Structures are given as structure tokens and as C-alpha cells.
C-alpha positions as CSV (number, residue, x, y, z in Angstrom):
1,M,-13.8,-11.4,-29.4
2,E,-17.3,-10.5,-30.5
3,R,-19.0,-7.4,-29.3
4,F,-19.4,-7.8,-25.6
5,G,-22.7,-7.2,-23.8
6,V,-22.8,-4.3,-21.3
7,G,-25.2,-3.9,-18.4
8,V,-25.4,-0.5,-16.7
9,V,-26.5,-0.2,-13.0
10,G,-28.2,3.1,-12.3
11,F,-29.7,5.6,-14.8
12,G,-28.7,8.9,-13.3
13,G,-26.2,11.3,-14.8
14,R,-23.2,8.9,-15.1
15,G,-25.5,6.0,-15.9
16,R,-26.9,7.9,-18.9
17,F,-23.4,8.8,-20.0
18,F,-22.1,5.2,-19.9
19,S,-25.3,3.9,-21.5
20,R,-24.7,6.2,-24.4
21,V,-21.0,5.4,-24.7
22,F,-21.4,1.6,-24.7
23,S,-24.5,1.7,-27.0
24,Q,-22.4,3.5,-29.6
25,H,-19.0,1.8,-29.2
26,P,-18.1,-0.6,-32.0
27,A,-16.8,-3.2,-29.5
28,S,-19.9,-3.4,-27.3
29,R,-23.6,-3.7,-27.1
30,L,-25.8,-2.2,-24.5
31,V,-28.0,-5.1,-23.5
32,A,-29.3,-4.2,-20.0
33,I,-30.0,-1.4,-17.6
34,A,-30.8,-2.0,-13.9
35,E,-32.6,0.9,-12.2
36,P,-34.8,0.5,-9.1
37,G,-36.6,3.8,-9.6
38,D,-39.8,3.5,-11.7
39,Q,-39.5,6.8,-13.4
40,R,-35.8,6.4,-14.4
41,R,-36.4,2.8,-15.5
42,A,-39.2,4.0,-17.8
43,Q,-36.8,6.7,-19.2
44,A,-34.2,4.0,-19.8
45,K,-36.7,1.8,-21.7
46,E,-37.7,4.8,-23.9
47,A,-34.1,5.8,-24.5
48,Y,-32.7,2.3,-25.2
49,P,-35.5,0.0,-26.3
50,E,-32.9,-2.6,-27.5
51,A,-31.7,-3.0,-23.9
52,K,-33.7,-4.9,-21.2
53,A,-34.7,-2.8,-18.2
54,F,-34.5,-4.5,-14.8
55,A,-35.6,-3.3,-11.4
56,S,-32.7,-5.0,-9.6
57,L,-29.1,-6.0,-10.2
58,D,-29.9,-9.6,-9.3
59,E,-32.3,-9.8,-12.3
60,M,-29.7,-8.3,-14.6
61,L,-26.9,-10.6,-13.5
62,A,-29.1,-13.6,-14.3
63,S,-29.0,-12.6,-18.0
64,D,-26.5,-14.6,-20.1
65,E,-26.1,-11.5,-22.4
66,V,-24.3,-9.5,-19.8
67,D,-20.5,-9.8,-20.0
68,V,-19.6,-6.4,-18.4
69,V,-21.3,-4.5,-15.5
70,V,-20.9,-0.8,-15.3
71,I,-21.7,0.4,-11.8
72,A,-23.1,4.0,-11.8
73,S,-25.6,3.7,-9.0
74,A,-25.8,6.0,-6.0
75,D,-22.6,6.1,-3.9
76,P,-23.9,4.1,-0.9
77,A,-24.8,1.2,-3.3
78,H,-21.3,0.9,-4.9
79,Y,-20.0,-1.6,-2.4
80,E,-22.9,-4.1,-2.5
81,N,-23.4,-3.7,-6.3
82,T,-19.7,-4.4,-6.9
83,L,-19.7,-7.3,-4.5
84,Q,-22.6,-8.9,-6.4
85,A,-21.0,-8.4,-9.8
86,L,-17.6,-9.7,-8.7
87,K,-19.2,-12.9,-7.3
88,A,-21.0,-13.3,-10.6
89,R,-17.6,-13.1,-12.3
90,K,-18.4,-10.1,-14.5
91,H,-15.9,-7.6,-15.9
92,I,-16.5,-4.4,-13.9
93,L,-16.2,-0.6,-14.6
94,L,-17.0,1.0,-11.2
95,E,-17.7,4.7,-10.9
96,K,-15.9,6.4,-8.1
97,P,-15.9,6.3,-5.1
98,M,-15.0,2.6,-5.0
99,A,-16.7,2.3,-1.6
100,Q,-17.2,4.4,1.6
101,T,-14.9,2.8,4.1
102,V,-11.4,1.3,4.0
103,E,-12.8,-2.0,5.1
104,Q,-15.3,-2.1,2.2
105,C,-12.5,-1.3,-0.2
106,D,-10.4,-4.2,1.1
107,D,-13.3,-6.5,1.0
108,L,-13.8,-5.7,-2.7
109,V,-10.1,-6.4,-3.4
110,R,-10.3,-9.8,-1.6
111,T,-13.5,-10.7,-3.4
112,W,-12.0,-9.8,-6.8
113,R,-8.9,-12.0,-6.0
114,T,-11.1,-14.9,-4.8
115,H,-13.8,-14.8,-7.5
116,A,-12.8,-12.7,-10.5
117,S,-9.0,-12.2,-10.7
118,D,-9.2,-13.2,-14.4
119,R,-11.8,-10.5,-15.0
120,V,-11.2,-6.8,-15.6
121,S,-11.9,-4.6,-12.6
122,M,-11.5,-0.9,-13.2
123,V,-12.5,2.1,-11.0
124,G,-13.5,5.3,-12.8
125,F,-10.6,7.5,-12.1
126,E,-10.7,8.9,-15.7
127,L,-8.4,11.9,-14.8
128,R,-5.4,9.5,-14.9
129,H,-6.1,9.4,-18.7
130,C,-6.2,13.2,-19.1
131,T,-3.4,14.6,-21.3
132,L,-2.2,17.0,-18.6
133,F,-1.8,14.3,-15.9
134,T,-0.3,11.6,-18.2
135,R,2.4,14.3,-19.2
136,M,3.1,15.0,-15.5
137,R,3.6,11.3,-14.8
138,E,5.9,11.0,-17.8
139,L,8.0,13.9,-16.6
140,L,8.2,12.5,-13.1
141,D,9.2,9.1,-14.5
142,D,12.0,10.9,-16.5
143,G,13.3,12.2,-13.2
144,V,13.0,16.0,-13.9
145,I,12.6,16.8,-10.2
146,G,14.4,13.7,-8.8
147,N,12.8,11.7,-6.0
148,V,9.4,13.2,-5.1
149,I,9.4,14.0,-1.4
150,M,6.6,16.5,-0.9
151,G,3.3,17.0,-2.8
152,Q,0.2,19.2,-2.7
153,G,-3.1,19.0,-4.5
154,I,-5.8,21.7,-4.3
155,D,-9.4,21.3,-5.4
156,N,-11.0,24.8,-6.0
157,V,-14.7,24.1,-6.4
158,S,-16.7,27.2,-7.3
159,V,-19.8,25.1,-8.0
160,G,-20.1,23.4,-4.6
161,D,-23.6,24.8,-4.1
162,K,-24.9,23.8,-7.5
163,Y,-23.4,20.3,-7.6
164,F,-23.6,19.2,-4.0
165,Y,-25.4,21.3,-1.5
166,H,-28.8,21.4,-3.2
167,N,-29.1,17.6,-3.2
168,M,-28.4,14.4,-1.2
169,Y,-24.6,14.9,-1.5
170,S,-25.0,17.5,1.4
171,R,-26.0,14.7,3.8
172,R,-23.4,12.5,5.6
173,S,-26.0,9.7,5.8
174,F,-25.8,9.5,2.0
175,V,-22.3,10.5,0.9
176,R,-20.2,10.3,4.1
177,S,-18.0,13.2,2.9
178,L,-17.2,15.2,-0.2
179,L,-13.6,13.9,0.2
180,L,-15.0,10.6,-1.0
181,Q,-17.5,11.9,-3.5
182,K,-15.5,14.8,-5.1
183,G,-12.0,14.9,-3.6
184,V,-11.1,11.3,-4.3
185,H,-10.4,12.3,-8.0
186,T,-7.6,14.7,-7.0
187,I,-6.5,12.6,-4.1
188,D,-6.0,9.7,-6.6
189,L,-3.8,11.9,-8.8
190,V,-1.7,13.0,-5.8
191,N,-1.3,9.4,-4.8
192,W,-0.3,8.4,-8.3
193,F,2.3,11.2,-8.6
194,M,3.8,10.5,-5.1
195,G,4.4,6.9,-6.3
196,A,4.2,5.3,-2.9
197,R,1.7,3.5,-0.6
198,P,-0.3,5.6,2.0
199,V,0.1,4.5,5.6
200,R,-1.4,7.4,7.7
201,V,-3.6,10.5,7.4
202,Y,-4.6,13.4,9.6
203,A,-7.5,15.6,8.4
204,V,-9.5,18.5,9.6
205,G,-12.7,19.9,8.1
206,G,-15.5,22.3,8.7
207,L,-18.9,23.6,7.5
208,N,-18.3,27.3,7.3
209,V,-20.5,28.6,4.5
210,F,-23.3,26.2,3.8
211,G,-25.8,24.7,6.3
212,G,-27.6,26.7,8.8
213,D,-31.0,27.2,10.4
214,E,-33.4,26.9,7.4
215,P,-36.0,24.2,7.6
216,E,-35.3,20.8,6.0
217,D,-38.3,21.1,3.6
218,K,-37.3,24.5,2.2
219,R,-36.9,24.6,-1.6
220,C,-35.5,27.1,-4.1
221,S,-38.7,26.7,-6.2
222,S,-40.9,28.1,-3.4
223,C,-38.4,30.4,-1.6
224,D,-39.3,34.1,-1.0
225,E,-35.6,35.0,-1.4
226,A,-35.0,33.3,-4.7
227,D,-34.7,36.5,-6.6
228,T,-31.8,37.7,-4.4
229,C,-30.1,34.5,-3.3
230,P,-26.8,33.9,-5.2
231,H,-27.1,30.1,-4.6
232,V,-30.6,29.7,-6.1
233,L,-31.2,26.7,-8.4
234,R,-33.7,27.6,-11.0
235,D,-36.0,25.4,-13.0
236,A,-35.2,22.4,-10.8
237,Q,-38.4,20.5,-11.6
238,E,-37.9,20.9,-15.4
239,K,-34.4,19.6,-15.0
240,G,-35.5,16.7,-12.8
241,V,-33.1,17.7,-10.0
242,L,-33.4,18.4,-6.3
243,D,-33.4,22.0,-5.0
244,F,-32.9,21.7,-1.3
245,C,-31.9,25.0,0.4
246,V,-28.1,25.1,0.8
247,F,-28.6,26.7,4.3
248,S,-30.8,23.8,5.5
249,Q,-30.5,22.3,9.0
250,A,-30.1,19.0,7.3
251,V,-26.8,20.0,5.6
252,D,-23.9,18.4,7.6
253,V,-21.2,17.7,5.0
254,D,-18.0,19.7,5.4
255,D,-17.6,22.4,2.7
256,N,-13.8,22.7,3.3
257,S,-11.1,20.3,4.5
258,A,-7.4,19.7,4.6
259,V,-5.6,16.3,4.6
260,I,-2.0,15.4,5.5
261,I,-0.9,12.1,4.0
262,E,2.1,10.0,5.0
263,Y,3.6,7.4,2.7
264,D,5.6,4.2,3.3
265,N,8.8,5.7,1.8
266,N,8.9,8.6,4.3
267,T,7.4,11.1,2.0
268,R,4.2,13.2,2.5
269,A,1.6,15.2,0.7
270,V,-1.2,17.6,1.5
271,Y,-4.6,17.8,-0.1
272,T,-7.1,20.7,0.4
273,E,-10.7,21.0,-0.9
274,C,-12.9,24.1,-0.8
275,H,-16.5,24.4,-2.1
276,F,-16.9,28.2,-2.1
277,T,-13.9,29.4,-4.1
278,P,-14.4,31.9,-7.0
279,E,-12.7,29.5,-9.5
280,Y,-13.2,25.8,-10.6
281,T,-9.6,24.5,-11.0
282,R,-7.1,21.9,-9.8
283,E,-3.6,22.9,-8.7
284,F,-0.6,20.8,-8.0
285,T,2.9,21.2,-6.5
286,F,5.5,18.4,-6.2
287,I,9.0,18.9,-4.8
288,G,11.8,16.5,-5.3
289,D,15.5,16.4,-4.4
290,K,16.4,17.9,-7.8
291,G,13.6,20.4,-8.4
292,K,9.9,21.5,-8.3
293,M,6.9,20.9,-10.5
294,T,3.7,22.9,-10.5
295,A,0.7,22.3,-12.7
296,F,-2.7,23.7,-13.4
297,F,-6.0,22.2,-14.7
298,D,-9.3,23.7,-15.6
299,N,-12.3,22.3,-17.5
300,P,-11.7,24.5,-20.7
301,G,-8.3,22.8,-21.0
302,N,-6.0,25.7,-20.2
303,F,-3.3,23.2,-19.0
304,W,0.2,24.1,-18.0
305,I,3.2,22.5,-16.3
306,R,6.2,24.4,-14.9
307,V,9.5,22.6,-13.8
308,E,12.2,24.5,-11.9
309,K,15.6,22.9,-11.2
310,R,17.6,23.2,-8.0
311,F,21.0,25.1,-8.1
312,T,20.3,26.5,-11.6
313,N,18.1,29.1,-13.3
314,E,16.7,26.4,-15.6
315,V,12.9,26.5,-16.1
316,Q,10.9,24.3,-18.4
317,E,7.3,24.9,-19.3
318,Y,4.8,22.6,-21.0
319,Y,1.3,23.2,-22.3
320,P,-0.4,19.9,-23.1
321,K,-3.5,20.1,-25.3
322,A,-6.7,18.6,-23.9
323,G,-7.7,15.3,-25.5
324,P,-11.2,14.8,-27.0
325,G,-14.2,14.4,-24.8
326,G,-14.7,15.4,-21.2
327,H,-12.0,15.6,-18.5
328,G,-9.3,16.7,-20.9
329,G,-9.5,13.4,-22.8
330,G,-9.9,11.3,-19.7
331,D,-13.4,10.1,-20.5
332,V,-12.4,8.8,-23.9
333,G,-9.1,7.4,-22.6
334,I,-10.5,5.3,-19.7
335,I,-13.2,3.8,-21.9
336,E,-10.7,2.8,-24.6
337,E,-8.4,1.2,-22.0
338,F,-11.3,-0.6,-20.5
339,V,-12.5,-1.9,-23.8
340,E,-9.0,-3.1,-24.7
341,C,-8.6,-4.9,-21.4
342,V,-11.9,-6.7,-21.8
343,K,-11.0,-7.7,-25.4
344,T,-7.4,-8.8,-24.6
345,G,-7.8,-10.1,-21.1
346,R,-5.1,-7.9,-19.6
347,Q,-5.6,-6.0,-16.3
348,P,-5.7,-2.1,-16.4
349,V,-2.5,-0.2,-16.0
350,H,-4.2,1.5,-13.0
351,S,-5.1,-1.5,-10.9
352,I,-7.9,-2.0,-8.4
353,V,-5.3,-2.0,-5.6
354,M,-4.1,1.5,-6.7
355,A,-7.8,2.6,-6.7
356,R,-8.2,1.1,-3.3
357,D,-5.2,3.1,-1.9
358,S,-6.7,6.4,-3.2
359,T,-10.2,5.7,-1.9
360,A,-8.7,4.5,1.4
361,I,-7.0,7.9,1.8
362,A,-10.3,9.7,1.4
363,A,-12.2,7.3,3.7
364,A,-9.5,7.4,6.4
365,A,-9.4,11.2,6.2
366,T,-13.2,11.2,6.8
367,D,-12.6,9.0,9.8
368,S,-9.8,11.3,11.0
369,I,-12.1,14.4,10.8
370,E,-14.8,12.5,12.8
371,L,-12.4,11.2,15.4
372,G,-10.1,14.3,15.7
373,M,-7.0,12.2,15.5
374,P,-4.6,10.6,12.9
375,V,-5.8,7.4,11.3
376,D,-3.5,4.6,10.1
377,I,-4.2,2.9,6.7
378,P,-3.4,-0.8,6.7
379,L,-1.7,-2.3,3.7
380,C,-4.1,-3.8,1.2
381,P,-4.8,-7.4,2.0
């Protein structure tokens, strides 16, 4: 097919990333950017004069040039933006989280099946394309630990203050929970490695380090304690980012949580997330009836996998090299699969239903924390 036209929704960090990628890819043309904010829309016009800049998604969807819609808007807008694009029968690349409730996720799957089942719908879980995690999946498929019965995923987030607690991600009214915004990446991997459908979760969480009694309007840029506070965010205005105080009364999103997941094949997994650890890593453990697999991920690409066998002293170690681009090759990998799917008409290997299950775990876990009780996850409609 000819180069397809791409419209990007949102011109924040991920929107800028996708705009750059699709403006440079030989298979695509960046033809439109939809951004409601006047300042960001002006920045989009300046950065990509060849693309039309719209104030709304409705206006962009009316353009005959747009074949693909990349949704990189703010988290609360993902559901409505995706609903509109599906009904307009566009190919979709949707940044995670897919939506903010199980019901919204299921509604998107129904809408895709009703209006756009012949269109590509992919959710941005790029870590599934990282070399470490593709190798883990290959080893599990080869049966190195037998049938997977128990799993664990750990998110160690040393930059929780810098990435989340200085901005709107620290507010439940905006993000619901960091299980959805941040944790869903690792939850998706755990779900993929367990190889089953989630049916129930029980979760607990707390706000133990961030939040507090500081006024809502307090900012790092005008704080008397900026020289001594280890969480200070400097040069926020120059960087164009928010610098809310991490100890503000408005902060109400848990900074640590633990989730137990039950699956339809009588297996189970645990996911934990902490935003004040010294290190920024992901750690995994999976136990089968024939052995145990542990694995380690960090951003510099110091990847390793260790497999231990039952009843023997056999140990196997693997050190996959990170692929090109960000997320250990994941950013490049997901773009290339998406482009191939659009060009050939096939659906992604990682389907929208798989994405729904992972997002449903995070959403149901958020419900569980709020309710203080286990929450069932219905099968995808």
C-alpha cells in the first residue's frame, strides 16, 4: 500500500515521540495533530508544518488523509478518543493505559468488534517487544520450567517523585491510580508470562512517603526549602513541566501497592509497585512444575535470565542484548509490528483482548484497594 496518513492525538511527551517516529518512517506520513491546548498546538504547527493542526479529534477524523490514529492524549481521554476513532473505522495505536475501568475496556473491545474488526487496534505495551521479555516468552514456550503455576513481578521506581508526584499523576481525579498509569506495563508482562485469563484480584495500597500537609499551591520554584529538599524539581518553567510539591495535601495516589492475581487455570501471581526505592528496575520470578525462572530489567540494558531445574543442579543463564531504541528495543519493535499490520491487514500478535485483560487487572486492583475486598474480573465480552 502507499504511505499511510497518520494523525496523532495529543502533543505531550508521547505525542511528540509518535509524531517524530511517523514523520520519519518510510511507510507513513504525519498528516495531522489534534491538540486542544493552544500552546502545544502552536508548538505542533511549528515542529511539523506539513501536518494540519486541529483543536479537536472530531475535526481531525473528518480529514480524508487520516488512515491511522495514534492516541497519546491524557489518560482520562483515552477511552472517549478511542471510541471516536473506532467508530470512524481508523487503524489505532493507543498509548497505555487502554482506559481507566474494566467496563470502559470492555466497551472498547465491543466497539472494535462492531465497527472496526477489519482495522488494526494495538495498545502501546512496547515492553512485549523488548529483547529480554521476548526471550523469556520463548523459554517459557520451550517448557524450561514446565507449566507456570506461580509468578511475581516487581516494579522498583526510584523516580516516582520526579515522574509522578510533581504533576497531575499524583491526583486520583486525573489518573485513578499508578497501577493503571505505571504498573500496567509490568502487569501486562506478568499476565503474558502466566499465559492465562485473569478472573479475580485482591490488592492493598498506601500513601506512606508522599502527600502530607503542604498547601496545594506550593511549588518547587518558590519553595524556601528547595536547596535542601531531595525531591526538588529544578528549572520546571524552562522545561515546561509542573512542579507541585510532592508533600501537598492534594496528593492522594498510593505510592506503594501489592496485587494478588488469580487465573482461570488455577494459577496465581503477585505484583508489587513502590515509588520510593533506591533503584529503577523490574524483577520477575516464575515457578513451574519443572523449575524456576528469575529475570532482571533496567533501562541501561543490563538484562539477565536465570533458569533452575527441579531435582537437579542444572542452572542456565542468559544475557539478552537490548535492541535499538528505548525500552530495550520495545519502542522500535512495536512500531514495526504496527506498520506491518496496517500494510498487510493482519491483527497484532498481542491482541486488543490481551491488552484488555492486563488493563482490567490494574483497574480491578484499583477497585479492590478502594473497596477493601477482592474483585472479580468478568471474561471479556
